[in-house]
C-alpha positions in Angstrom: 20.1 -22.7 -95.6 20.6 -20.5 -99.0 23.3 -20.6 -101.5 24.5 -23.6 -100.2 25.3 -21.9 -96.7 24.0 -21.1 -93.0 21.6 -18.1 -93.3 19.4 -16.4 -91.0 16.0 -15.1 -92.2 13.1 -13.0 -90.5 9.5 -12.7 -92.1 10.8 -14.6 -95.4 13.9 -12.1 -95.8 17.5 -13.4 -95.7 19.0 -11.3 -93.1 22.5 -12.7 -93.0 24.6 -15.5 -94.3 27.9 -17.0 -93.1 30.2 -19.7 -94.0 33.7 -21.2 -92.7 36.6 -21.3 -94.8 40.2 -22.3 -94.4 41.6 -19.1 -93.4 38.3 -16.7 -92.8 34.6 -16.6 -91.9 32.7 -15.3 -94.5 30.0 -13.2 -93.2 27.3 -11.6 -95.7 24.9 -9.0 -94.5 24.1 -7.7 -97.7 25.3 -4.5 -99.3 23.4 -2.1 -96.9 24.5 -4.1 -93.9 28.4 -3.5 -95.2 27.8 0.0 -96.1 26.6 1.1 -92.7 29.5 -0.4 -90.8 32.1 0.8 -93.3 34.7 2.5 -91.3 34.7 -0.4 -88.5 35.4 -3.2 -91.4 38.4 -1.4 -92.8 40.9 -3.7 -91.0 39.0 -6.6 -92.6 38.9 -7.7 -96.4 35.2 -6.7 -97.4 33.5 -6.4 -100.7 30.0 -5.1 -102.0 27.8 -7.5 -99.6 30.4 -9.7 -97.5 33.3 -9.4 -95.2 35.9 -11.9 -94.1 37.1 -12.3 -90.7 40.6 -14.3 -90.3 40.4 -17.2 -88.5 43.8 -16.2 -86.7 41.8 -13.3 -84.9 38.8 -13.0 -82.4 35.6 -12.6 -84.0 34.3 -8.8 -83.7 31.2 -10.2 -81.9 29.9 -7.0 -81.0 30.3 -5.7 -84.7 28.6 -8.7 -86.0 25.7 -8.4 -83.4 25.3 -4.8 -84.3 25.1 -5.8 -88.1 22.6 -8.3 -87.7 20.4 -5.7 -85.3 20.6 -3.3 -88.1 19.5 -6.0 -90.8 16.8 -6.9 -88.4 15.7 -3.1 -88.2 15.7 -2.9 -92.0 13.3 -6.0 -92.4 11.2 -4.8 -89.6 
């Protein structure tokens, strides 16, 4: 847990955070995680270090997996 939400860490560094809300899942892969996938994230509401995946749509699992892998590579 970090910032009161579930967090995945690697080697003491936060990789990604996530949280559930009324209408979306908040995913927080840091600004670098967002920037590298900017084009693929266009259908979603995104900010500097976060993206919102609507609950009414299936989660883009492949995209999330690749974003986490990217963060792992950055930290490793």
